[in-house]
DSSP file (Angstrom, degrees, kcal/mol; ACC not computed):
  #  RESIDUE AA STRUCTURE BP1 BP2  ACC     N-H-->O    O-->H-N    N-H-->O    O-->H-N    TCO  KAPPA ALPHA  PHI   PSI    X-CA   Y-CA   Z-CA
    1    1 A M              0   0    0      0, 0.0     5,-0.0     0, 0.0     2,-0.0   0.000 360.0 360.0 360.0 137.7   68.8  -18.6  -39.5
    2    2 A C     >  -     0   0    0      1,-0.1     4,-2.1     4,-0.0     5,-0.1  -0.337 360.0-122.6 -60.8 144.2   66.3  -18.7  -42.4
    3    3 A L  H  > S+     0   0    0      1,-0.2     4,-2.1     2,-0.2     5,-0.1   0.865 112.1  51.8 -62.7 -36.8   66.3  -15.6  -44.5
    4    4 A I  H  > S+     0   0    0      1,-0.2     4,-2.4     2,-0.2    -1,-0.2   0.923 109.4  50.3 -65.3 -41.9   62.6  -15.0  -44.0
    5    5 A A  H  > S+     0   0    0      1,-0.2     4,-2.9     2,-0.2    -2,-0.2   0.872 108.2  53.8 -61.7 -35.9   63.1  -15.3  -40.3
    6    6 A E  H  X S+     0   0    0     -4,-2.1     4,-2.7     2,-0.2     5,-0.4   0.897 107.6  49.9 -65.8 -40.4   65.9  -12.8  -40.6
    7    7 A I  H  X S+     0   0    0     -4,-2.1     4,-2.6     2,-0.2     5,-0.2   0.948 114.2  45.2 -60.3 -47.8   63.6  -10.3  -42.3
    8    8 A I  H  X S+     0   0    0     -4,-2.4     4,-0.8     1,-0.2    -2,-0.2   0.931 114.8  48.3 -62.0 -46.6   61.0  -10.8  -39.6
    9    9 A H  H  < S+     0   0    0     -4,-2.9    -2,-0.2    -5,-0.2    -1,-0.2   0.917 123.7  29.0 -62.3 -46.3   63.6  -10.5  -36.8
   10   10 A T  H >< S+     0   0    0     -4,-2.7     3,-1.2    -5,-0.2     7,-0.2   0.917 120.7  47.7 -85.2 -44.8   65.3   -7.4  -38.1
   11   11 A C  H 3< S+     0   0    0     -4,-2.6    40,-0.3    -5,-0.4    41,-0.2   0.432  91.2  79.3 -85.1   2.5   62.6   -5.5  -40.0
   12   12 A S  T 3< S+     0   0    0     -4,-0.8     2,-0.5    -5,-0.2    -1,-0.3   0.571  80.6  84.6 -77.2  -9.2   60.0   -5.9  -37.2
   13   13 A H  S <> S-     0   0    0     -3,-1.2     4,-2.9     1,-0.1     5,-0.2  -0.838  82.5-136.5 -97.4 128.9   61.9   -3.0  -35.6
   14   14 A E  H  > S+     0   0    0     -2,-0.5     4,-2.5     1,-0.2     5,-0.2   0.869  99.7  45.5 -54.0 -48.9   60.8    0.4  -36.8
   15   15 A K  H  > S+     0   0    0      2,-0.2     4,-2.0     1,-0.2    -1,-0.2   0.886 115.2  47.1 -68.1 -38.3   64.2    2.0  -37.2
   16   16 A V  H  > S+     0   0    0     -6,-0.2     4,-2.5     2,-0.2    -2,-0.2   0.920 112.9  49.9 -67.0 -43.3   65.7   -1.0  -39.0
   17   17 A A  H  X S+     0   0    0     -4,-2.9     4,-2.7    -7,-0.2     5,-0.2   0.904 109.4  51.8 -62.0 -41.5   62.7   -1.2  -41.2
   18   18 A Q  H  X S+     0   0    0     -4,-2.5     4,-2.3    -5,-0.2    -1,-0.2   0.926 111.7  45.9 -61.7 -45.2   62.9    2.5  -42.1
   19   19 A A  H  X S+     0   0    0     -4,-2.0     4,-1.7     2,-0.2    -1,-0.2   0.895 112.8  50.8 -64.7 -39.7   66.6    2.2  -43.0
   20   20 A A  H  < S+     0   0    0     -4,-2.5     4,-0.4     2,-0.2    -2,-0.2   0.923 110.4  48.2 -65.5 -43.8   65.9   -1.0  -45.1
   21   21 A V  H >< S+     0   0    0     -4,-2.7     3,-1.5     1,-0.2    -2,-0.2   0.920 109.8  53.4 -62.3 -43.0   63.1    0.7  -47.0
   22   22 A A  H >< S+     0   0    0     -4,-2.3     3,-1.4     1,-0.3    -1,-0.2   0.862 103.7  56.7 -59.7 -35.5   65.3    3.7  -47.7
   23   23 A S  T 3< S+     0   0    0     -4,-1.7    -1,-0.3     1,-0.3    -2,-0.2   0.585  91.7  72.3 -75.0  -8.0   67.9    1.5  -49.1
   24   24 A L  T <  S-     0   0    0     -3,-1.5     4,-0.3    -4,-0.4    -1,-0.3   0.488 117.2 -87.9 -83.0  -3.0   65.4    0.1  -51.6
   25   25 A G    <>  -     0   0    0     -3,-1.4     4,-2.6    -4,-0.2    -1,-0.2  -0.078  32.7 -89.8 109.6 151.5   65.6    3.4  -53.5
   26   26 A S  H  > S+     0   0    0      1,-0.2     4,-2.2     2,-0.2     5,-0.1   0.836 119.5  54.8 -67.2 -34.2   63.8    6.7  -53.4
   27   27 A E  H  > S+     0   0    0      2,-0.2     4,-1.6   103,-0.2    -1,-0.2   0.959 115.3  37.7 -65.1 -50.3   61.0    5.7  -55.8
   28   28 A F  H  > S+     0   0    0     -4,-0.3     4,-2.4     2,-0.2     5,-0.2   0.924 116.3  52.4 -67.9 -43.9   59.9    2.7  -53.9
   29   29 A A  H  X S+     0   0    0     -4,-2.6     4,-2.5     1,-0.2    -1,-0.2   0.875 107.6  53.7 -59.7 -36.9   60.5    4.3  -50.5
   30   30 A G  H  X S+     0   0    0     -4,-2.2     4,-2.2    -5,-0.2    -1,-0.2   0.893 108.0  48.9 -64.3 -39.9   58.3    7.2  -51.6
   31   31 A R  H  X S+     0   0    0     -4,-1.6     4,-2.0     2,-0.2    -2,-0.2   0.893 111.7  49.0 -67.0 -39.5   55.5    4.8  -52.5
   32   32 A V  H  X S+     0   0    0     -4,-2.4     4,-3.0     1,-0.2    -2,-0.2   0.913 110.0  53.3 -63.5 -41.0   55.8    3.1  -49.1
   33   33 A G  H  X S+     0   0    0     -4,-2.5     4,-2.5     2,-0.2    -2,-0.2   0.895 107.0  50.3 -60.8 -42.3   55.8    6.6  -47.5
   34   34 A V  H  X S+     0   0    0     -4,-2.2     4,-1.2     2,-0.2    -1,-0.2   0.922 113.3  46.1 -62.2 -44.0   52.5    7.6  -49.3
   35   35 A T  H  X S+     0   0    0     -4,-2.0     4,-0.6     1,-0.2     3,-0.4   0.920 112.1  50.9 -64.9 -43.2   50.9    4.3  -48.1
   36   36 A A  H ><>S+     0   0    0     -4,-3.0     5,-2.3     1,-0.2     3,-1.4   0.902 105.5  56.4 -60.9 -41.2   52.2    4.8  -44.6
   37   37 A E  H ><5S+     0   0    0     -4,-2.5     3,-1.3     1,-0.3    -1,-0.2   0.814  93.5  68.9 -61.3 -30.2   50.9    8.4  -44.5
   38   38 A T  H 3<5S+     0   0    0     -4,-1.2    -1,-0.3    -3,-0.4    -2,-0.2   0.826 109.6  35.9 -55.2 -31.6   47.4    7.0  -45.3
   39   39 A F  T <<5S-     0   0    0     -3,-1.4    -1,-0.3    -4,-0.6    -2,-0.2   0.334 116.6-110.8-104.7   4.1   47.5    5.5  -41.8
   40   40 A G  T < 5S+     0   0    0     -3,-1.3     2,-0.3    -4,-0.3    -3,-0.2   0.827  76.3 129.7  70.0  30.9   49.4    8.3  -40.1
   41   41 A L      < -     0   0    0     -5,-2.3    -1,-0.3    -8,-0.1    -2,-0.1  -0.790  60.9-112.1-115.7 157.6   52.5    6.2  -39.6
   42   42 A S     >  -     0   0    0     -2,-0.3     4,-2.5    -3,-0.1     5,-0.2  -0.402  37.7-106.5 -74.9 164.6   56.1    6.7  -40.4
   43   43 A V  H  > S+     0   0    0      1,-0.2     4,-2.8     2,-0.2     5,-0.2   0.919 121.1  49.8 -57.8 -44.7   57.7    4.5  -43.1
   44   44 A G  H  > S+     0   0    0      2,-0.2     4,-2.5     1,-0.2     5,-0.2   0.913 111.0  47.2 -64.1 -44.0   59.5    2.4  -40.4
   45   45 A A  H  > S+     0   0    0      2,-0.2     4,-2.1     1,-0.2    -1,-0.2   0.917 114.9  46.9 -64.3 -42.8   56.4    1.8  -38.3
   46   46 A F  H  X S+     0   0    0     -4,-2.5     4,-2.5     2,-0.2    -2,-0.2   0.943 114.0  46.2 -64.3 -48.2   54.3    0.9  -41.4
   47   47 A A  H  X S+     0   0    0     -4,-2.8     4,-2.4     1,-0.2    -2,-0.2   0.898 111.9  51.8 -63.6 -40.4   57.0   -1.5  -42.8
   48   48 A A  H  X S+     0   0    0     -4,-2.5     4,-2.3    -5,-0.2    -1,-0.2   0.911 111.6  46.8 -62.8 -42.0   57.5   -3.1  -39.4
   49   49 A R  H  X S+     0   0    0     -4,-2.1     4,-2.6     2,-0.2    -2,-0.2   0.900 110.9  52.1 -66.4 -39.6   53.8   -3.7  -39.0
   50   50 A A  H  X S+     0   0    0     -4,-2.5     4,-2.4     2,-0.2    -2,-0.2   0.905 110.2  48.5 -62.8 -40.8   53.6   -5.1  -42.5
   51   51 A V  H  X S+     0   0    0     -4,-2.4     4,-2.2   -40,-0.3    -2,-0.2   0.923 112.4  47.8 -65.1 -44.8   56.4   -7.5  -41.8
   52   52 A R  H  X S+     0   0    0     -4,-2.3     4,-1.8     1,-0.2    -2,-0.2   0.897 112.7  49.0 -63.7 -39.4   54.9   -8.7  -38.6
   53   53 A E  H  X S+     0   0    0     -4,-2.6     4,-2.4     2,-0.2     5,-0.2   0.889 107.9  54.8 -67.4 -38.8   51.5   -9.2  -40.2
   54   54 A F  H  X S+     0   0    0     -4,-2.4     4,-2.0     1,-0.2    -2,-0.2   0.936 107.3  50.8 -57.3 -46.7   53.1  -11.1  -43.1
   55   55 A E  H  < S+     0   0    0     -4,-2.2    -1,-0.2     1,-0.2    -2,-0.2   0.904 116.8  39.8 -58.7 -42.4   54.7  -13.5  -40.5
   56   56 A K  H  < S+     0   0    0     -4,-1.8    -1,-0.2     1,-0.1    -2,-0.2   0.784 120.8  41.7 -77.1 -28.1   51.3  -14.0  -38.8
   57   57 A S  H  < S+     0   0    0     -4,-2.4    58,-0.4    -5,-0.1     2,-0.2   0.747  93.4  78.9-100.2 -26.3   49.1  -14.2  -41.9
   58   58 A V     <  -     0   0    0     -4,-2.0     2,-0.1    -5,-0.2    56,-0.0  -0.500  60.2-142.5 -94.1 157.0   50.8  -16.2  -44.6
   59   59 A G     >  -     0   0    0     -2,-0.2     4,-1.9     1,-0.0     3,-0.2  -0.309  40.2 -83.8-100.2-172.8   51.1  -19.9  -45.1
   60   60 A E  H  > S+     0   0    0      1,-0.2     4,-2.6     2,-0.2     5,-0.2   0.829 123.6  60.3 -65.3 -32.6   53.9  -22.1  -46.4
   61   61 A Q  H  > S+     0   0    0      2,-0.2     4,-2.0     1,-0.2    -1,-0.2   0.923 107.4  44.7 -62.8 -43.8   53.0  -21.6  -50.0
   62   62 A E  H  > S+     0   0    0      2,-0.2     4,-2.2     1,-0.2    -1,-0.2   0.886 113.4  50.9 -67.3 -38.2   53.5  -17.8  -49.7
   63   63 A K  H  X S+     0   0    0     -4,-1.9     4,-2.6     2,-0.2    -2,-0.2   0.888 108.6  51.7 -65.7 -38.1   56.8  -18.3  -47.9
   64   64 A K  H  X S+     0   0    0     -4,-2.6     4,-2.0     2,-0.2    -2,-0.2   0.914 109.7  49.5 -63.6 -42.1   57.9  -20.7  -50.5
   65   65 A A  H  X S+     0   0    0     -4,-2.0     4,-1.8     2,-0.2    -2,-0.2   0.894 110.8  50.3 -63.1 -39.7   57.1  -18.1  -53.2
   66   66 A L  H  X S+     0   0    0     -4,-2.2     4,-2.2     2,-0.2    -2,-0.2   0.911 108.1  52.4 -65.2 -42.5   59.0  -15.5  -51.2
   67   67 A R  H  X S+     0   0    0     -4,-2.6     4,-1.8     1,-0.2    -1,-0.2   0.895 107.6  52.8 -59.0 -39.3   62.1  -17.8  -50.9
   68   68 A A  H  < S+     0   0    0     -4,-2.0    -1,-0.2     1,-0.2    -2,-0.2   0.889 109.1  48.9 -64.4 -38.9   62.0  -18.3  -54.7
   69   69 A I  H  < S+     0   0    0     -4,-1.8    -1,-0.2     1,-0.2    -2,-0.2   0.893 115.6  43.9 -65.2 -39.7   62.0  -14.5  -55.2
   70   70 A M  H >< S+     0   0    0     -4,-2.2     3,-1.7    -5,-0.1    -2,-0.2   0.731  87.3 116.3 -78.0 -23.5   65.0  -14.1  -52.8
   71   71 A D  T 3< S-     0   0    0     -4,-1.8     3,-0.1     1,-0.3    -3,-0.0  -0.210  88.4  -5.4 -56.5 128.6   66.9  -17.0  -54.2
   72   72 A R  T 3  S+     0   0    0      1,-0.2    -1,-0.3     2,-0.1     2,-0.3   0.721  95.1 137.9  61.4  27.6   70.3  -16.1  -55.7
   73   73 A T    <   -     0   0    0     -3,-1.7    -1,-0.2     1,-0.1    -3,-0.0  -0.678  62.4-122.7 -95.5 159.3   69.8  -12.4  -55.4
   74   74 A D  S    S+     0   0    0      1,-0.3    -1,-0.1    -2,-0.3    -2,-0.1   0.846 108.8  25.8 -68.0 -33.9   72.6  -10.1  -54.3
   75   75 A Q  S  > S+     0   0    0      1,-0.1     4,-2.7     2,-0.1    -1,-0.3  -0.663  71.2 172.3-130.9  76.0   70.6   -8.7  -51.4
   76   76 A P  H  > S+     0   0    0      0, 0.0     4,-2.5     0, 0.0     5,-0.2   0.820  76.7  52.6 -61.4 -33.8   68.1  -11.4  -50.4
   77   77 A I  H  > S+     0   0    0      2,-0.2     4,-2.5     1,-0.2     5,-0.2   0.939 113.8  42.3 -69.0 -45.1   66.8   -9.7  -47.3
   78   78 A L  H  > S+     0   0    0      2,-0.2     4,-2.5     1,-0.2    -1,-0.2   0.891 114.3  52.4 -66.8 -37.8   66.1   -6.4  -49.0
   79   79 A T  H  X S+     0   0    0     -4,-2.7     4,-2.2     2,-0.2    -2,-0.2   0.921 111.3  47.2 -60.9 -44.0   64.6   -8.3  -52.0
   80   80 A G  H  X S+     0   0    0     -4,-2.5     4,-2.0    -5,-0.2    -2,-0.2   0.899 110.5  51.3 -65.1 -42.0   62.4  -10.2  -49.6
   81   81 A L  H  X S+     0   0    0     -4,-2.5     4,-2.3     1,-0.2     5,-0.2   0.928 110.9  48.5 -61.7 -44.3   61.3   -7.0  -47.8
   82   82 A Q  H  X S+     0   0    0     -4,-2.5     4,-2.9     1,-0.2    -1,-0.2   0.907 109.8  52.2 -63.0 -40.2   60.4   -5.3  -51.1
   83   83 A A  H  < S+     0   0    0     -4,-2.2    -1,-0.2     1,-0.2    -2,-0.2   0.843 110.4  49.0 -65.0 -32.7   58.5   -8.4  -52.1
   84   84 A I  H  < S+     0   0    0     -4,-2.0     4,-0.4     1,-0.2    -2,-0.2   0.911 119.1  37.8 -70.0 -42.6   56.5   -8.3  -48.8
   85   85 A L  H >X S+     0   0    0     -4,-2.3     4,-2.3    -5,-0.2     3,-0.9   0.799  98.8  78.6 -80.5 -29.9   55.7   -4.6  -49.2
   86   86 A Q  H 3X S+     0   0    0     -4,-2.9     4,-1.5     1,-0.3    -1,-0.2   0.885  93.3  47.0 -51.4 -51.9   55.2   -4.4  -53.0
   87   87 A P  H 34 S+     0   0    0      0, 0.0     4,-0.3     0, 0.0    -1,-0.3   0.806 113.0  51.7 -65.0 -24.8   51.6   -5.8  -53.0
   88   88 A I  H X4 S+     0   0    0     -3,-0.9     3,-1.1    -4,-0.4    -2,-0.2   0.931 111.4  43.7 -75.5 -45.8   50.6   -3.5  -50.2
   89   89 A V  H 3< S+     0   0    0     -4,-2.3    -1,-0.2     1,-0.2    -3,-0.1   0.695 109.4  59.9 -74.2 -16.4   51.9   -0.3  -51.8
   90   90 A D  T 3< S+     0   0    0     -4,-1.5    -1,-0.2    -5,-0.3    -2,-0.2   0.518  77.0 113.0 -86.9  -5.4   50.4   -1.4  -55.2
   91   91 A V    <   -     0   0    0     -3,-1.1    -3,-0.0    -4,-0.3     7,-0.0  -0.481  66.6-139.5 -67.7 134.2   46.8   -1.5  -53.7
   92   92 A D  S    S+     0   0    0      1,-0.3    -1,-0.1    -2,-0.2    -3,-0.0   0.881  96.0  23.6 -63.5 -39.7   44.7    1.2  -55.3
   93   93 A D    >>  +     0   0    0      1,-0.1     4,-2.1     2,-0.0     3,-0.7  -0.691  68.4 171.6-129.0  79.0   42.9    2.1  -52.0
   94   94 A P  H 3> S+     0   0    0      0, 0.0     4,-2.4     0, 0.0    -1,-0.1   0.797  73.6  64.9 -61.9 -28.3   45.1    1.1  -49.2
   95   95 A A  H 34 S+     0   0    0      1,-0.2     4,-0.3     2,-0.2    -2,-0.0   0.913 112.0  32.9 -62.6 -42.0   43.0    2.8  -46.6
   96   96 A S  H <4 S+     0   0    0     -3,-0.7     3,-0.4     1,-0.1     4,-0.2   0.893 124.1  43.4 -81.9 -39.4   40.0    0.4  -47.2
   97   97 A E  H  < S+     0   0    0     -4,-2.1     3,-0.2     1,-0.2    -2,-0.2   0.775 119.4  39.1 -78.0 -26.6   41.9   -2.7  -48.1
   98   98 A L  S >X S+     0   0    0     -4,-2.4     4,-1.4    -5,-0.3     3,-0.7   0.240  75.0 109.2-113.1  14.2   44.6   -2.6  -45.4
   99   99 A Q  H 3> S+     0   0    0     -3,-0.4     4,-3.1    -4,-0.3     7,-0.2   0.886  81.3  55.0 -56.4 -37.4   42.6   -1.4  -42.4
  100  100 A A  H 34 S+     0   0    0     -3,-0.2    -1,-0.3     1,-0.2    -2,-0.1   0.814 101.6  58.6 -66.0 -29.6   43.0   -4.9  -40.9
  101  101 A L  H <4 S+     0   0    0     -3,-0.7    -1,-0.2     2,-0.2    -2,-0.2   0.907 120.0  25.6 -65.2 -41.1   46.7   -4.7  -41.3
  102  102 A I  H  < S+     0   0    0     -4,-1.4    -2,-0.2     1,-0.2    -3,-0.1   0.870 140.8  16.5 -93.6 -42.1   47.1   -1.6  -39.1
  103  103 A N    >X  +     0   0    0     -4,-3.1     3,-1.7    -5,-0.2     4,-0.6  -0.621  64.3 170.0-132.6  73.2   44.0   -1.8  -36.8
  104  104 A P  G >4 S+     0   0    0      0, 0.0     3,-0.7     0, 0.0     6,-0.2   0.802  76.8  59.5 -60.0 -29.4   42.5   -5.3  -36.9
  105  105 A E  G 34 S+     0   0    0      1,-0.2    -5,-0.1     4,-0.1     6,-0.1   0.705 108.4  45.3 -72.8 -17.3   40.2   -4.6  -34.0
  106  106 A E  G <4 S+     0   0    0     -3,-1.7     2,-0.4    -7,-0.2     3,-0.3   0.459  99.5  85.6-101.5  -2.8   38.5   -1.8  -36.0
  107  107 A S  S X< S-     0   0    0     -3,-0.7     3,-2.1    -4,-0.6     4,-0.5  -0.786  99.0 -12.2-109.3 144.1   38.1   -3.5  -39.3
  108  108 A R  G >  S-     0   0    0     -2,-0.4     3,-2.0     1,-0.3    -1,-0.2   0.832 124.2 -56.1  42.7  49.4   35.5   -5.8  -40.7
  109  109 A A  G 3  S-     0   0    0     -3,-0.3    -1,-0.3     1,-0.3     3,-0.1   0.839 106.3 -52.2  53.4  37.2   33.8   -6.3  -37.3
  110  110 A G  G <  S+     0   0    0     -3,-2.1    -1,-0.3     1,-0.3    -2,-0.2   0.443 100.7 139.6  85.3   0.0   37.1   -7.5  -35.9
  111  111 A Q    <   -     0   0    0     -3,-2.0    -1,-0.3    -4,-0.5     2,-0.2  -0.531  54.9-115.1 -78.5 145.3   37.8  -10.2  -38.6
  112  112 A K        -     0   0    0     -2,-0.2     2,-0.3    -3,-0.1    -1,-0.1  -0.508  30.3-108.3 -75.8 146.1   41.4  -10.5  -39.8
  113  113 A L        -     0   0    0     -2,-0.2    -1,-0.1     1,-0.1     5,-0.1  -0.589  40.5-109.0 -71.1 130.5   42.1   -9.6  -43.4
  114  114 A A    >>  -     0   0    0     -2,-0.3     3,-1.6     1,-0.1     4,-0.7  -0.371  20.0-129.4 -62.9 138.0   42.8  -12.8  -45.4
  115  115 A S  H >> S+     0   0    0    -58,-0.4     4,-3.4     1,-0.3     3,-1.0   0.835 106.0  63.6 -60.3 -32.2   46.4  -13.1  -46.3
  116  116 A A  H 34 S+     0   0    0      1,-0.3    -1,-0.3     2,-0.2     5,-0.1   0.741  94.2  62.2 -65.6 -21.1   45.5  -13.8  -49.9
  117  117 A E  H <4 S+     0   0    0     -3,-1.6    -1,-0.3     1,-0.1    -2,-0.2   0.801 120.9  21.9 -73.5 -27.3   44.0  -10.3  -50.1
  118  118 A I  H << S+     0   0    0     -3,-1.0    -2,-0.2    -4,-0.7    -3,-0.1   0.831 132.8  35.4-102.6 -50.9   47.3   -8.7  -49.4
  119  119 A W  S  < S-     0   0    0     -4,-3.4    -1,-0.3    -5,-0.1    -2,-0.1  -0.864  83.2-147.1-111.0  99.0   49.9  -11.3  -50.4
  120  120 A P        -     0   0    0      0, 0.0    -3,-0.1     0, 0.0    -4,-0.1  -0.152  27.2-107.4 -62.2 160.1   48.6  -13.3  -53.4
  121  121 A K  S    S+     0   0    0      1,-0.3   -56,-0.1    -5,-0.1    -5,-0.0   0.861 117.1  39.0 -56.9 -37.1   49.5  -17.0  -53.8
  122  122 A R  S    S-     0   0    0    -57,-0.0    -1,-0.3   -56,-0.0     3,-0.1  -0.896  95.3-136.2-115.5 100.5   51.9  -16.0  -56.6
  123  123 A P        -     0   0    0      0, 0.0     3,-0.1     0, 0.0    -4,-0.1  -0.167  26.3-102.7 -56.0 146.8   53.7  -12.8  -55.7
  124  124 A K        -     0   0    0    -41,-0.2     2,-0.1     1,-0.1   -38,-0.1  -0.289  43.8 -95.0 -62.8 152.9   54.0  -10.2  -58.4
  125  125 A S        -     0   0    0     -3,-0.1     2,-0.5     1,-0.1    -1,-0.1  -0.476  41.4-127.3 -68.4 146.6   57.4  -10.0  -60.1
  126  126 A V        -     0   0    0     -2,-0.1     2,-0.7    -3,-0.1   -43,-0.1  -0.854   9.8-144.4-103.3 125.9   59.4   -7.2  -58.5
  127  127 A D        -     0   0    0     -2,-0.5    -2,-0.0     1,-0.1     0, 0.0  -0.797  15.7-176.8 -89.6 116.4   61.0   -4.6  -60.7
  128  128 A F        +     0   0    0     -2,-0.7     2,-0.7     2,-0.0    -1,-0.1   0.297  47.2 110.8 -99.2   9.7   64.3   -3.6  -59.2
  129  129 A S        -     0   0    0      1,-0.1    -2,-0.1     2,-0.0     0, 0.0  -0.765  43.8-175.5 -85.1 121.0   65.1   -0.9  -61.7
  130  130 A F              0   0    0     -2,-0.7  -103,-0.2     1,-0.2  -104,-0.1  -0.095 360.0 360.0-106.1  33.1   65.0    2.4  -59.9
  131  131 A G              0   0    0   -104,-0.0    -1,-0.2     0, 0.0    -2,-0.0   0.421 360.0 360.0-133.1 360.0   65.5    4.7  -62.7
């Protein structure tokens, strides 16, 4: 199974996503938690929705960039999950920018948020130092 497909398959489940986010370190998990709270969701529910939205919204170019980030890392699935979540938790005002991610029927007159608004064509580099 492709590693991206494995992320989607496993981290689309709330409890698995919550455990995976927790294993990324307390600093990053805390930032995900703050973003999740913006929507009244648990970390696991938020991360699972973000992963499912990533699957539906991105094209091959974004997937290729994600594969490059995951390539030759010790924990490619966790690296990939962090790369998917990083641009979301780094948004200054997640409530306004990510409403479509959580409640697409209530945002922008029902229009989907463009994937480039959340996942840029060239993902940001991910800092894995948790100290």
